[in-house]
N, CA, C, O and the ligand as a Tripos MOL2 file, in Angstrom:
@<TRIPOS>MOLECULE
protein
  273   271    69     0     0
PROTEIN
NO_CHARGES

@<TRIPOS>ATOM
      1 N           8.2600   89.3820  201.9820 N.3       1 MET1
      2 CA          8.5890   90.7910  201.7610 C.3       1 MET1
      3 C           8.9770   91.0250  200.2150 C.2       1 MET1
      4 O           9.9580   90.4700  199.7190 O.2       1 MET1
      5 N           8.2200   91.8000  199.5640 N.am      2 ASP2
      6 CA          8.6230   92.0770  198.1200 C.3       2 ASP2
      7 C           9.6940   93.0940  197.9860 C.2       2 ASP2
      8 O          10.1290   93.6690  198.9840 O.2       2 ASP2
      9 N          10.1330   93.3370  196.7960 N.am      3 LYS3
     10 CA         11.3510   94.1930  196.6150 C.3       3 LYS3
     11 C          11.0860   95.6160  197.0010 C.2       3 LYS3
     12 O          11.9860   96.2970  197.4920 O.2       3 LYS3
     13 N           9.7920   96.1250  196.7800 N.am      4 LYS4
     14 CA          9.4330   97.4540  197.0940 C.3       4 LYS4
     15 C           9.5090   97.7400  198.5390 C.2       4 LYS4
     16 O          10.0560   98.7510  198.9790 O.2       4 LYS4
     17 N           8.9160   96.7730  199.3240 N.am      5 ALA5
     18 CA          8.9430   96.8780  200.8050 C.3       5 ALA5
     19 C          10.3630   96.7620  201.3170 C.2       5 ALA5
     20 O          10.7160   97.4430  202.2810 O.2       5 ALA5
     21 N          11.1740   95.9450  200.7240 N.am      6 LEU6
     22 CA         12.5400   95.8080  201.1310 C.3       6 LEU6
     23 C          13.3080   97.1560  200.9690 C.2       6 LEU6
     24 O          14.0640   97.5870  201.8390 O.2       6 LEU6
     25 N          13.0590   97.7790  199.8040 N.am      7 ARG7
     26 CA         13.7190   98.9750  199.4780 C.3       7 ARG7
     27 C          13.2510  100.1350  200.5040 C.2       7 ARG7
     28 O          14.0610  100.9230  200.9920 O.2       7 ARG7
     29 N          11.9900  100.1620  200.7580 N.am      8 GLU8
     30 CA         11.5150  101.1460  201.6920 C.3       8 GLU8
     31 C          12.0940  100.9550  203.1140 C.2       8 GLU8
     32 O          12.3960  101.9190  203.8170 O.2       8 GLU8
     33 N          12.2320   99.6900  203.5020 N.am      9 GLU9
     34 CA         12.7610   99.3360  204.7400 C.3       9 GLU9
     35 C          14.2710   99.8510  204.8390 C.2       9 GLU9
     36 O          14.7080  100.4240  205.8370 O.2       9 GLU9
     37 N          14.9490   99.6040  203.7920 N.am     10 THR10
     38 CA         16.3570  100.0170  203.7210 C.3      10 THR10
     39 C          16.4720  101.5670  203.8380 C.2      10 THR10
     40 O          17.2830  102.0910  204.6010 O.2      10 THR10
     41 N          15.6340  102.2630  203.0560 N.am     11 GLU11
     42 CA         15.6540  103.7120  203.1130 C.3      11 GLU11
     43 C          15.2970  104.2510  204.4710 C.2      11 GLU11
     44 O          15.8190  105.2840  204.8910 O.2      11 GLU11
     45 N          14.3750  103.5350  205.1960 N.am     12 ARG12
     46 CA         13.9860  103.9580  206.5040 C.3      12 ARG12
     47 C          15.1900  103.8130  207.4730 C.2      12 ARG12
     48 O          15.4440  104.6550  208.3340 O.2      12 ARG12
     49 N          15.9030  102.7000  207.2720 N.am     13 LEU13
     50 CA         17.0510  102.4570  208.2280 C.3      13 LEU13
     51 C          18.2150  103.5260  207.9590 C.2      13 LEU13
     52 O          18.8790  104.0080  208.8770 O.2      13 LEU13
     53 N          18.3820  103.8260  206.6950 N.am     14 VAL14
     54 CA         19.3800  104.8590  206.3360 C.3      14 VAL14
     55 C          19.0450  106.2040  206.9460 C.2      14 VAL14
     56 O          19.8930  106.9190  207.4810 O.2      14 VAL14
     57 N          17.7340  106.5130  206.8340 N.am     15 ARG15
     58 CA         17.2580  107.8330  207.2800 C.3      15 ARG15
     59 C          17.4610  107.8610  208.7790 C.2      15 ARG15
     60 O          17.9880  108.8490  209.2910 O.2      15 ARG15
     61 N          17.0750  106.8360  209.5050 N.am     16 GLU16
     62 CA         17.2220  106.7840  210.9070 C.3      16 GLU16
     63 C          18.6650  106.9240  211.3830 C.2      16 GLU16
     64 O          18.9620  107.5800  212.3820 O.2      16 GLU16
     65 N          19.5620  106.2660  210.6070 N.am     17 ALA17
     66 CA         20.9820  106.3130  210.9350 C.3      17 ALA17
     67 C          21.5200  107.7970  210.7130 C.2      17 ALA17
     68 O          22.3840  108.2610  211.4570 O.2      17 ALA17
     69 N          21.0000  108.4840  209.7080 N.am     18 MET18
     70 CA         21.4260  109.8580  209.4560 C.3      18 MET18
     71 C          20.9360  110.7980  210.5210 C.2      18 MET18
     72 O          21.6190  111.7530  210.8900 O.2      18 MET18
     73 N          19.7060  110.5150  211.0320 N.am     19 GLU19
     74 CA         19.1230  111.3220  212.0350 C.3      19 GLU19
     75 C          19.9270  111.1990  213.3420 C.2      19 GLU19
     76 O          20.1630  112.1820  214.0450 O.2      19 GLU19
     77 N          20.3190  110.0060  213.6280 N.am     20 ARG20
     78 CA         21.1250  109.7000  214.8340 C.3      20 ARG20
     79 C          22.4950  110.5140  214.7040 C.2      20 ARG20
     80 O          22.9770  111.1280  215.6560 O.2      20 ARG20
     81 N          23.0460  110.4630  213.5000 N.am     21 LYS21
     82 CA         24.3410  111.0710  213.2900 C.3      21 LYS21
     83 C          24.1900  112.5720  213.4670 C.2      21 LYS21
     84 O          25.0360  113.2070  214.0950 O.2      21 LYS21
     85 N          23.0890  113.1690  212.9050 N.am     22 ALA22
     86 CA         22.8320  114.6120  212.9910 C.3      22 ALA22
     87 C          22.7260  115.0340  214.5320 C.2      22 ALA22
     88 O          23.1510  116.1080  214.9580 O.2      22 ALA22
     89 N          22.1280  114.0900  215.2850 N.am     23 LEU23
     90 CA         21.9180  114.3630  216.7060 C.3      23 LEU23
     91 C          23.2910  114.5040  217.4300 C.2      23 LEU23
     92 O          23.4790  115.3300  218.3220 O.2      23 LEU23
     93 N          24.2200  113.6480  216.9830 N.am     24 VAL24
     94 CA         25.4810  113.6020  217.6440 C.3      24 VAL24
     95 C          26.2260  114.9480  217.3760 C.2      24 VAL24
     96 O          26.8570  115.5370  218.2550 O.2      24 VAL24
     97 N          26.1070  115.3710  216.1370 N.am     25 VAL25
     98 CA         26.7470  116.6140  215.6610 C.3      25 VAL25
     99 C          26.2000  117.7810  216.4090 C.2      25 VAL25
    100 O          26.9310  118.7010  216.7770 O.2      25 VAL25
    101 N          24.8750  117.7470  216.6420 N.am     26 LYS26
    102 CA         24.1630  118.8100  217.3140 C.3      26 LYS26
    103 C          24.6490  118.9660  218.7570 C.2      26 LYS26
    104 O          24.7090  120.0760  219.2850 O.2      26 LYS26
    105 N          24.9890  117.8540  219.3750 N.am     27 GLN27
    106 CA         25.5590  118.0360  220.7710 C.3      27 GLN27
    107 C          26.8390  118.7580  220.8200 C.2      27 GLN27
    108 O          27.1820  119.4170  221.8020 O.2      27 GLN27
    109 N          27.5750  118.6220  219.7010 N.am     28 GLY28
    110 CA         28.6670  119.6100  219.4500 C.3      28 GLY28
    111 C          30.0240  119.2810  220.1590 C.2      28 GLY28
    112 O          30.9840  120.0310  219.9820 O.2      28 GLY28
    113 N          30.1140  118.2510  220.9020 N.am     29 ASN29
    114 CA         31.3940  118.0350  221.5840 C.3      29 ASN29
    115 C          32.3490  117.2680  220.6540 C.2      29 ASN29
    116 O          31.9980  116.2670  220.0290 O.2      29 ASN29
    117 N          33.5310  117.7850  220.6090 N.am     30 THR30
    118 CA         34.5780  117.0840  219.8080 C.3      30 THR30
    119 C          35.7050  116.7330  220.7230 C.2      30 THR30
    120 O          35.9430  117.4000  221.7300 O.2      30 THR30
    121 N          36.4050  115.6760  220.3670 N.am     31 ARG31
    122 CA         37.5210  115.2580  221.1480 C.3      31 ARG31
    123 C          38.8020  115.8080  220.4180 C.2      31 ARG31
    124 O          39.0690  115.5850  219.2370 O.2      31 ARG31
    125 N          39.5270  116.5300  221.2550 N.am     32 ILE32
    126 CA         40.8080  117.0250  220.6910 C.3      32 ILE32
    127 C          41.9690  116.5070  221.4960 C.2      32 ILE32
    128 O          41.8430  116.1740  222.6740 O.2      32 ILE32
    129 N          43.1170  116.4450  220.8240 N.am     33 GLU33
    130 CA         44.3040  116.0140  221.4360 C.3      33 GLU33
    131 C          45.1440  117.1690  221.9150 C.2      33 GLU33
    132 O          45.6070  117.9680  221.1020 O.2      33 GLU33
    133 N          45.3600  117.2850  223.2380 N.am     34 ALA34
    134 CA         46.1210  118.4050  223.7410 C.3      34 ALA34
    135 C          47.3190  117.9070  224.3530 C.2      34 ALA34
    136 O          47.2650  116.9580  225.1350 O.2      34 ALA34
    137 N          48.4610  118.5100  224.0400 N.am     35 LYS35
    138 CA         49.7780  118.1000  224.5590 C.3      35 LYS35
    139 C          50.0170  118.9120  225.9060 C.2      35 LYS35
    140 O          49.8390  120.1270  225.9900 O.2      35 LYS35
    141 N          50.4110  118.1560  226.8720 N.am     36 CYS36
    142 CA         50.6940  118.8200  228.0960 C.3      36 CYS36
    143 C          51.9240  119.6880  228.0310 C.2      36 CYS36
    144 O          52.9580  119.2140  227.5590 O.2      36 CYS36
    145 N          51.8800  120.9510  228.4820 N.am     37 GLY37
    146 CA         52.9690  121.8960  228.4200 C.3      37 GLY37
    147 C          54.1130  121.5360  229.4130 C.2      37 GLY37
    148 O          55.2250  122.0520  229.3000 O.2      37 GLY37
    149 N          53.8300  120.6890  230.3310 N.am     38 LYS38
    150 CA         54.7770  120.3530  231.3650 C.3      38 LYS38
    151 C          55.5010  119.0540  231.0460 C.2      38 LYS38
    152 O          56.7320  119.0340  231.0560 O.2      38 LYS38
    153 N          54.8060  117.9950  230.7710 N.am     39 CYS39
    154 CA         55.4160  116.7070  230.5560 C.3      39 CYS39
    155 C          55.2970  116.2420  229.1270 C.2      39 CYS39
    156 O          55.9330  115.2480  228.7760 O.2      39 CYS39
    157 N          54.4990  116.9170  228.2490 N.am     40 GLY40
    158 CA         54.4570  116.5170  226.8150 C.3      40 GLY40
    159 C          53.5590  115.3860  226.4860 C.2      40 GLY40
    160 O          53.4840  114.9680  225.3310 O.2      40 GLY40
    161 N          52.8310  114.8450  227.5230 N.am     41 VAL41
    162 CA         51.9440  113.7460  227.2010 C.3      41 VAL41
    163 C          50.6470  114.2110  226.5260 C.2      41 VAL41
    164 O          50.1080  115.2590  226.8820 O.2      41 VAL41
    165 N          50.1500  113.4470  225.5660 N.am     42 ALA42
    166 CA         49.0190  113.8530  224.8080 C.3      42 ALA42
    167 C          47.7200  113.4740  225.6260 C.2      42 ALA42
    168 O          47.5590  112.3120  225.9990 O.2      42 ALA42
    169 N          46.8130  114.4440  225.8960 N.am     43 ASN43
    170 CA         45.6060  114.2210  226.6060 C.3      43 ASN43
    171 C          44.4380  114.3430  225.6920 C.2      43 ASN43
    172 O          44.3580  115.2410  224.8530 O.2      43 ASN43
    173 N          43.5220  113.4120  225.8710 N.am     44 ARG44
    174 CA         42.2360  113.5520  225.0500 C.3      44 ARG44
    175 C          41.3200  114.4680  225.8870 C.2      44 ARG44
    176 O          40.9760  114.1690  227.0300 O.2      44 ARG44
    177 N          40.9490  115.5810  225.2680 N.am     45 VAL45
    178 CA         40.1000  116.5300  225.9110 C.3      45 VAL45
    179 C          38.8080  116.7170  225.1410 C.2      45 VAL45
    180 O          38.8030  116.8500  223.9170 O.2      45 VAL45
    181 N          37.7100  116.7240  225.8890 N.am     46 SER46
    182 CA         36.3790  116.9420  225.2880 C.3      46 SER46
    183 C          36.1210  118.4440  225.1560 C.2      46 SER46
    184 O          36.1060  119.1370  226.1730 O.2      46 SER46
    185 N          35.9210  118.9670  223.9680 N.am     47 ALA47
    186 CA         35.7560  120.3970  223.7080 C.3      47 ALA47
    187 C          34.3820  120.6270  223.1170 C.2      47 ALA47
    188 O          33.8830  119.8500  222.3030 O.2      47 ALA47
    189 N          33.7880  121.7290  223.5600 N.am     48 GLU48
    190 CA         32.5630  122.1380  222.9680 C.3      48 GLU48
    191 C          32.8120  122.7170  221.5660 C.2      48 GLU48
    192 O          33.8940  123.2340  221.2890 O.2      48 GLU48
    193 N          31.8600  122.6320  220.7360 N.am     49 LYS49
    194 CA         31.9150  123.0690  219.3540 C.3      49 LYS49
    195 C          32.1480  124.5870  219.3980 C.2      49 LYS49
    196 O          31.4280  125.3330  220.0610 O.2      49 LYS49
    197 N          33.1910  125.0100  218.6570 N.am     50 GLY50
    198 CA         33.5290  126.3870  218.5850 C.3      50 GLY50
    199 C          34.4540  126.9490  219.6260 C.2      50 GLY50
    200 O          34.9320  128.0800  219.5440 O.2      50 GLY50
    201 N          34.6900  126.0930  220.6290 N.am     51 ALA51
    202 CA         35.6110  126.5380  221.7230 C.3      51 ALA51
    203 C          37.0110  126.3850  221.1890 C.2      51 ALA51
    204 O          37.3470  125.4210  220.5020 O.2      51 ALA51
    205 N          37.7960  127.3470  221.5230 N.am     52 THR52
    206 CA         39.2330  127.3260  221.0690 C.3      52 THR52
    207 C          40.1390  126.9980  222.2200 C.2      52 THR52
    208 O          41.1540  126.3260  222.0400 O.2      52 THR52
    209 N          39.7920  127.4610  223.4080 N.am     53 ARG53
    210 CA         40.6520  127.1690  224.5290 C.3      53 ARG53
    211 C          39.8010  126.3170  225.5420 C.2      53 ARG53
    212 O          38.7030  126.7070  225.9370 O.2      53 ARG53
    213 N          40.3300  125.2170  225.9110 N.am     54 VAL54
    214 CA         39.6830  124.2880  226.8290 C.3      54 VAL54
    215 C          40.5490  123.9800  227.9700 C.2      54 VAL54
    216 O          41.6910  123.5540  227.8000 O.2      54 VAL54
    217 N          40.0140  124.1940  229.1930 N.am     55 LYS55
    218 CA         40.7430  123.8450  230.3590 C.3      55 LYS55
    219 C          40.7700  122.3550  230.4960 C.2      55 LYS55
    220 O          39.7740  121.6670  230.2720 O.2      55 LYS55
    221 N          41.9650  121.8500  230.8800 N.am     56 PHE56
    222 CA         42.0520  120.3670  231.1730 C.3      56 PHE56
    223 C          43.1380  120.1620  232.2070 C.2      56 PHE56
    224 O          43.9610  121.0340  232.4850 O.2      56 PHE56
    225 N          43.0950  118.9480  232.7680 N.am     57 VAL57
    226 CA         44.1050  118.5720  233.7400 C.3      57 VAL57
    227 C          44.8710  117.3990  233.1670 C.2      57 VAL57
    228 O          44.2630  116.4010  232.7800 O.2      57 VAL57
    229 N          46.1060  117.4840  233.1060 N.am     58 CYS58
    230 CA         46.9360  116.4270  232.5130 C.3      58 CYS58
    231 C          46.8110  115.1720  233.2980 C.2      58 CYS58
    232 O          46.9380  115.1360  234.5220 O.2      58 CYS58
    233 N          46.5380  114.0660  232.4890 N.am     59 LYS59
    234 CA         46.3520  112.7300  233.1560 C.3      59 LYS59
    235 C          47.6390  112.2010  233.6710 C.2      59 LYS59
    236 O          47.6410  111.2940  234.5030 O.2      59 LYS59
    237 N          48.7180  112.7190  233.2220 N.am     60 GLU60
    238 CA         50.0830  112.1550  233.6310 C.3      60 GLU60
    239 C          50.6240  112.8800  234.8660 C.2      60 GLU60
    240 O          50.9940  112.2430  235.8520 O.2      60 GLU60
    241 N          50.6680  114.2380  234.8060 N.am     61 CYS61
    242 CA         51.3380  114.9740  235.8640 C.3      61 CYS61
    243 C          50.3910  115.8090  236.7060 C.2      61 CYS61
    244 O          50.7670  116.3670  237.7370 O.2      61 CYS61
    245 N          49.1040  115.8830  236.2200 N.am     62 GLY62
    246 CA         48.0580  116.6180  237.0290 C.3      62 GLY62
    247 C          48.1810  118.1310  236.8720 C.2      62 GLY62
    248 O          47.5320  118.8840  237.5980 O.2      62 GLY62
    249 N          49.0080  118.5800  235.9320 N.am     63 GLN63
    250 CA         49.0990  120.0350  235.5970 C.3      63 GLN63
    251 C          47.8240  120.5690  235.0140 C.2      63 GLN63
    252 O          47.3230  120.0540  234.0150 O.2      63 GLN63
    253 N          47.2970  121.5980  235.6310 N.am     64 LYS64
    254 CA         46.1390  122.3020  235.1690 C.3      64 LYS64
    255 C          46.5720  123.3440  234.0400 C.2      64 LYS64
    256 O          47.5000  124.1320  234.2220 O.2      64 LYS64
    257 N          45.8800  123.2900  232.9430 N.am     65 GLN65
    258 CA         46.2300  124.1390  231.7820 C.3      65 GLN65
    259 C          45.0980  124.2920  230.8340 C.2      65 GLN65
    260 O          44.0170  123.7230  230.9830 O.2      65 GLN65
    261 N          45.4040  125.1100  229.8240 N.am     66 GLU66
    262 CA         44.3980  125.3040  228.6860 C.3      66 GLU66
    263 C          44.9980  124.8080  227.4170 C.2      66 GLU66
    264 O          46.2190  124.8310  227.2660 O.2      66 GLU66
    265 N          44.2170  124.3740  226.5240 N.am     67 THR67
    266 CA         44.6790  124.0100  225.1850 C.3      67 THR67
    267 C          45.0260  125.2850  224.4240 C.2      67 THR67
    268 O          44.4710  126.3490  224.6990 O.2      67 THR67
    269 N          45.9140  125.1790  223.5000 N.am     68 LEU68
    270 CA         46.3080  126.3590  222.6870 C.3      68 LEU68
    271 C          45.3490  126.5880  221.5920 C.2      68 LEU68
    272 O          45.5150  127.5260  220.8120 O.2      68 LEU68
    273 ZN         51.5410  116.5390  231.9980 Zn       69 ZN69
@<TRIPOS>BOND
     1     1     2 1
     2     2     3 1
     3     3     4 2
     4     3     5 am
     5     5     6 1
     6     6     7 1
     7     7     8 2
     8     7     9 am
     9     9    10 1
    10    10    11 1
    11    11    12 2
    12    11    13 am
    13    13    14 1
    14    14    15 1
    15    15    16 2
    16    15    17 am
    17    17    18 1
    18    18    19 1
    19    19    20 2
    20    19    21 am
    21    21    22 1
    22    22    23 1
    23    23    24 2
    24    23    25 am
    25    25    26 1
    26    26    27 1
    27    27    28 2
    28    27    29 am
    29    29    30 1
    30    30    31 1
    31    31    32 2
    32    31    33 am
    33    33    34 1
    34    34    35 1
    35    35    36 2
    36    35    37 am
    37    37    38 1
    38    38    39 1
    39    39    40 2
    40    39    41 am
    41    41    42 1
    42    42    43 1
    43    43    44 2
    44    43    45 am
    45    45    46 1
    46    46    47 1
    47    47    48 2
    48    47    49 am
    49    49    50 1
    50    50    51 1
    51    51    52 2
    52    51    53 am
    53    53    54 1
    54    54    55 1
    55    55    56 2
    56    55    57 am
    57    57    58 1
    58    58    59 1
    59    59    60 2
    60    59    61 am
    61    61    62 1
    62    62    63 1
    63    63    64 2
    64    63    65 am
    65    65    66 1
    66    66    67 1
    67    67    68 2
    68    67    69 am
    69    69    70 1
    70    70    71 1
    71    71    72 2
    72    71    73 am
    73    73    74 1
    74    74    75 1
    75    75    76 2
    76    75    77 am
    77    77    78 1
    78    78    79 1
    79    79    80 2
    80    79    81 am
    81    81    82 1
    82    82    83 1
    83    83    84 2
    84    83    85 am
    85    85    86 1
    86    86    87 1
    87    87    88 2
    88    87    89 am
    89    89    90 1
    90    90    91 1
    91    91    92 2
    92    91    93 am
    93    93    94 1
    94    94    95 1
    95    95    96 2
    96    95    97 am
    97    97    98 1
    98    98    99 1
    99    99   100 2
   100    99   101 am
   101   101   102 1
   102   102   103 1
   103   103   104 2
   104   103   105 am
   105   105   106 1
   106   106   107 1
   107   107   108 2
   108   107   109 am
   109   109   110 1
   110   110   111 1
   111   111   112 2
   112   111   113 am
   113   113   114 1
   114   114   115 1
   115   115   116 2
   116   115   117 am
   117   117   118 1
   118   118   119 1
   119   119   120 2
   120   119   121 am
   121   121   122 1
   122   122   123 1
   123   123   124 2
   124   123   125 am
   125   125   126 1
   126   126   127 1
   127   127   128 2
   128   127   129 am
   129   129   130 1
   130   130   131 1
   131   131   132 2
   132   131   133 am
   133   133   134 1
   134   134   135 1
   135   135   136 2
   136   135   137 am
   137   137   138 1
   138   138   139 1
   139   139   140 2
   140   139   141 am
   141   141   142 1
   142   142   143 1
   143   143   144 2
   144   143   145 am
   145   145   146 1
   146   146   147 1
   147   147   148 2
   148   147   149 am
   149   149   150 1
   150   150   151 1
   151   151   152 2
   152   151   153 am
   153   153   154 1
   154   154   155 1
   155   155   156 2
   156   155   157 am
   157   157   158 1
   158   158   159 1
   159   159   160 2
   160   159   161 am
   161   161   162 1
   162   162   163 1
   163   163   164 2
   164   163   165 am
   165   165   166 1
   166   166   167 1
   167   167   168 2
   168   167   169 am
   169   169   170 1
   170   170   171 1
   171   171   172 2
   172   171   173 am
   173   173   174 1
   174   174   175 1
   175   175   176 2
   176   175   177 am
   177   177   178 1
   178   178   179 1
   179   179   180 2
   180   179   181 am
   181   181   182 1
   182   182   183 1
   183   183   184 2
   184   183   185 am
   185   185   186 1
   186   186   187 1
   187   187   188 2
   188   187   189 am
   189   189   190 1
   190   190   191 1
   191   191   192 2
   192   191   193 am
   193   193   194 1
   194   194   195 1
   195   195   196 2
   196   195   197 am
   197   197   198 1
   198   198   199 1
   199   199   200 2
   200   199   201 am
   201   201   202 1
   202   202   203 1
   203   203   204 2
   204   203   205 am
   205   205   206 1
   206   206   207 1
   207   207   208 2
   208   207   209 am
   209   209   210 1
   210   210   211 1
   211   211   212 2
   212   211   213 am
   213   213   214 1
   214   214   215 1
   215   215   216 2
   216   215   217 am
   217   217   218 1
   218   218   219 1
   219   219   220 2
   220   219   221 am
   221   221   222 1
   222   222   223 1
   223   223   224 2
   224   223   225 am
   225   225   226 1
   226   226   227 1
   227   227   228 2
   228   227   229 am
   229   229   230 1
   230   230   231 1
   231   231   232 2
   232   231   233 am
   233   233   234 1
   234   234   235 1
   235   235   236 2
   236   235   237 am
   237   237   238 1
   238   238   239 1
   239   239   240 2
   240   239   241 am
   241   241   242 1
   242   242   243 1
   243   243   244 2
   244   243   245 am
   245   245   246 1
   246   246   247 1
   247   247   248 2
   248   247   249 am
   249   249   250 1
   250   250   251 1
   251   251   252 2
   252   251   253 am
   253   253   254 1
   254   254   255 1
   255   255   256 2
   256   255   257 am
   257   257   258 1
   258   258   259 1
   259   259   260 2
   260   259   261 am
   261   261   262 1
   262   262   263 1
   263   263   264 2
   264   263   265 am
   265   265   266 1
   266   266   267 1
   267   267   268 2
   268   267   269 am
   269   269   270 1
   270   270   271 1
   271   271   272 2
@<TRIPOS>SUBSTRUCTURE
     1 MET1         2 RESIDUE 1 A MET
     2 ASP2         6 RESIDUE 1 A ASP
     3 LYS3        10 RESIDUE 1 A LYS
     4 LYS4        14 RESIDUE 1 A LYS
     5 ALA5        18 RESIDUE 1 A ALA
     6 LEU6        22 RESIDUE 1 A LEU
     7 ARG7        26 RESIDUE 1 A ARG
     8 GLU8        30 RESIDUE 1 A GLU
     9 GLU9        34 RESIDUE 1 A GLU
    10 THR10       38 RESIDUE 1 A THR
    11 GLU11       42 RESIDUE 1 A GLU
    12 ARG12       46 RESIDUE 1 A ARG
    13 LEU13       50 RESIDUE 1 A LEU
    14 VAL14       54 RESIDUE 1 A VAL
    15 ARG15       58 RESIDUE 1 A ARG
    16 GLU16       62 RESIDUE 1 A GLU
    17 ALA17       66 RESIDUE 1 A ALA
    18 MET18       70 RESIDUE 1 A MET
    19 GLU19       74 RESIDUE 1 A GLU
    20 ARG20       78 RESIDUE 1 A ARG
    21 LYS21       82 RESIDUE 1 A LYS
    22 ALA22       86 RESIDUE 1 A ALA
    23 LEU23       90 RESIDUE 1 A LEU
    24 VAL24       94 RESIDUE 1 A VAL
    25 VAL25       98 RESIDUE 1 A VAL
    26 LYS26      102 RESIDUE 1 A LYS
    27 GLN27      106 RESIDUE 1 A GLN
    28 GLY28      110 RESIDUE 1 A GLY
    29 ASN29      114 RESIDUE 1 A ASN
    30 THR30      118 RESIDUE 1 A THR
    31 ARG31      122 RESIDUE 1 A ARG
    32 ILE32      126 RESIDUE 1 A ILE
    33 GLU33      130 RESIDUE 1 A GLU
    34 ALA34      134 RESIDUE 1 A ALA
    35 LYS35      138 RESIDUE 1 A LYS
    36 CYS36      142 RESIDUE 1 A CYS
    37 GLY37      146 RESIDUE 1 A GLY
    38 LYS38      150 RESIDUE 1 A LYS
    39 CYS39      154 RESIDUE 1 A CYS
    40 GLY40      158 RESIDUE 1 A GLY
    41 VAL41      162 RESIDUE 1 A VAL
    42 ALA42      166 RESIDUE 1 A ALA
    43 ASN43      170 RESIDUE 1 A ASN
    44 ARG44      174 RESIDUE 1 A ARG
    45 VAL45      178 RESIDUE 1 A VAL
    46 SER46      182 RESIDUE 1 A SER
    47 ALA47      186 RESIDUE 1 A ALA
    48 GLU48      190 RESIDUE 1 A GLU
    49 LYS49      194 RESIDUE 1 A LYS
    50 GLY50      198 RESIDUE 1 A GLY
    51 ALA51      202 RESIDUE 1 A ALA
    52 THR52      206 RESIDUE 1 A THR
    53 ARG53      210 RESIDUE 1 A ARG
    54 VAL54      214 RESIDUE 1 A VAL
    55 LYS55      218 RESIDUE 1 A LYS
    56 PHE56      222 RESIDUE 1 A PHE
    57 VAL57      226 RESIDUE 1 A VAL
    58 CYS58      230 RESIDUE 1 A CYS
    59 LYS59      234 RESIDUE 1 A LYS
    60 GLU60      238 RESIDUE 1 A GLU
    61 CYS61      242 RESIDUE 1 A CYS
    62 GLY62      246 RESIDUE 1 A GLY
    63 GLN63      250 RESIDUE 1 A GLN
    64 LYS64      254 RESIDUE 1 A LYS
    65 GLN65      258 RESIDUE 1 A GLN
    66 GLU66      262 RESIDUE 1 A GLU
    67 THR67      266 RESIDUE 1 A THR
    68 LEU68      270 RESIDUE 1 A LEU
    69 ZN69       273 GROUP 0 **** ****
């Protein structure tokens, strides 16, 4: 493999990695940390992009609530 082919191969891999990354962003789910209003334990909640209030159930005490 000569240097030109090697460079093209590297560029291809970088481009593919960026495309994969873009795909993840497009799915739009972000993980936010929500503190339980009852027991204060931090819960990891999956939130859709743009969502401000997300319903979740506390992993510790089972309290159903929404993130602030
Ligand atoms: Zn709780």
